[in-house]
N, C-alpha and C positions, 0 to 999 in steps of 0.2 A: 553333882553337875553331870549332865548328859554328855555322851561322846560328841554330839554335835556342838554343844557349848564349848567343850574342850578344844575342838578344832578351831572354833572361832577365836578363842583366847590365844591359841598358838599363832594364828595368822596375825592377830593384832600385835603380839609381841614381836614377830618377825618384821612386820612392816615398820613398827616403831624403831627397831634397832637400825634400820636402814635410813629412816627419814625423821627421826625424833628431834635431832639437833636443830635443824632449821625451823621446826614447829615450835620449839621452846623460844627461839629468838624471834621468830616471825609470826607467832600466834598459833593457838590451838585449833583454830577454825578449820583448817584443811583436814586435820585428822578426824574431826567430827563429821565432816562431809563424806570423806572416804569410807569410814567404817559404818556410819549411819546408813549410807546408801547401800553398802554391801549387805548390811543387816536387812534392809528393806527388800532387796532382791532375793538373797539367799534363804531367809527365814520366813518369807511371806506365807509359805504353805504351812508353817508351824506356829505362826503368831496369829493373833486375832486380826481379822480383816480391818476392824475398826482402828487398831493401833497402827497398821500399815498406812491407812488413809490419813490419819492424823499426822504421822511422821512426814508423809509426802507433802502435806499442806505446810508443815513447819519448814521444810526445805525451801519450798517455793516462796514462802513469806520472808525467809531470811536472805535468800540468794537473789536479791533484787538487782536489776540492771544498774541502778545508780549507787549501789552499795550502802543504801540507807534503809534498812528494814524497819518496819512498823513495830516498835518495841512492845506496844500494848498487845498487838496481834500475836507476836512471838510468845509473850508471856501467857496469853490466853490459851494458845494451842499446847504449850508445854504444860500448863496447869491441867488441861484435860487429860494429857498423857499420864500425868502423875496421879490424878484422881481416879482414873479408870484402869490404869495399868501400872500403878505404883510399884517401885522396886524392880521393874523390868529394865532391860538394857535400853529399850526404846525410850522409856521415861527419863532415864539418866542421860541419854544423848540429848533429849529435849532440855534438860537442866543445863547441860554444857552450852547449848545455844543461848539460853537465857543469861548465863554468866558472861558469855562473850559480848552480848549486846549491852549488858550492864557495865562491863569494863569500858567499852567504847563510849558509853554515855557518862563515864566518870562516877558511876554508882558502885564504888568498890565494896561497900558493906553488903549490898544486895548480891553482888557476885560471890563474895565470900560465903554467904549463907547458902547459896545454891551448891557451891562446890563442897562445902563441909558436909552437907547432907549425903553426897555421894561417897566422900571419904569415910564417913561413919558407917555406911552400909552399902558397899558397892555391889552392883549386879554381877561383876566378875573382877578378879584381881587386876587385870589390865586397866579396866575403866577406873578402878580405885587409885591406881598409881598415877594415871594421867590427871585425874582430878586433884590428887595430892600435890603434884608438881605445879599445876595451874594455881591452886590455892596458895602455895608458897610464893608464887610470883605476885599474886594480889596482895598478900600480907607484906611483901617487900615494898610494894608501891605505897602501902599505908604506913611505911616507916616502922614496921614490926618485924624487922629482919631476924631478931632473936627467936621470936615465935615461929617464924617460917623455917628456921634451921631445925627447930625441934621436930617439925613435921617430917623432915628429911633424915632423921636419925634412923639407925638400923640398916639392915641389908636390903638391897634392891635387887630385883630380878636382873639378870645380865642384860636383857633387852632394853632396860630402862636406866642402866648404870651411868652411861655417858651423860645423858641429859640431866640426871639427878646431880651428879658431881659438878657439872658445869653450873647448874643453878646454885648449888652450895657455894661455888666460887664467887658468883655474882653477889650473893648475899653477904659473904665474908668481906668482899671488897667494900660493900656498902657500910660495913661496920668498922672498916679500917684495919681488919685483921689480914694483912697482905700475905704473910708467910703461909697461913692456913689456906688462903684463897689460891695461892700458887700450887700448893699440894693438891687441892681439889681439882684444879684445872689439869694438872698432870695426870691424875687418875682418869679424868674424862677423856683426855687425849689418848691414853693407853687403851681405853675401851672402844675407840673408834677405828673404823677401817676406811671411812669416807674421807678422801684427801681434802675435799672442799671444807668439810666440817672441821677437820684437824687444823686447817689453815686459819679458821676463825678463832679457834682456841689459842693458836700460836700468837695471834695478834694480841689477845688478852694477856698472855704470859709475857710477851715483849713489853707491853705497856706497864705491867707490874715491875719488870726489871728496870725500866727507865725511871720509874718512880723511886726505886731504891738507890739509883745511881747518885 
């Protein structure tokens, strides 16, 4: 990995550590926008002009005023990124867009396929972890919480620890394993410095405590 790529991954980790919690609960889309747009500007001189143009078109297609992107157009643009620049960060940002649109359309199997491809061979570790957590959310929505938890086994980079542990807690609640869920939420809380995010976790912990009462 080049020094420039290392810097980009470090920035991604730092931003996620500050903002990841609301993204897990409120959707991955904001992260894709922020870092995709950063990539477009910061690496335009180092990336193919064609990839830059395709990515800009993908942004414009997805960020529609009415909030209802043309799913077919999004898929077409992301497909071009994958076919022409497969394996690049640009292509994988495109896949995240496709997965987001698929989730919004209730096509969870399609979203899972897009995300799994990133998890299996990420352009960088940060993108891989974000796709992993998003895939776990999709599997949870498919009532595959056990499979989702397996995805989240092992150590996580510190920048992603809070969101991973909170997601584990949500999945464990789904499975009725409340003691383990509480422990996961406590780990997530300990990894956070954002008071607003801690407050959201505290609500979940309080709800578990009420259930045990």
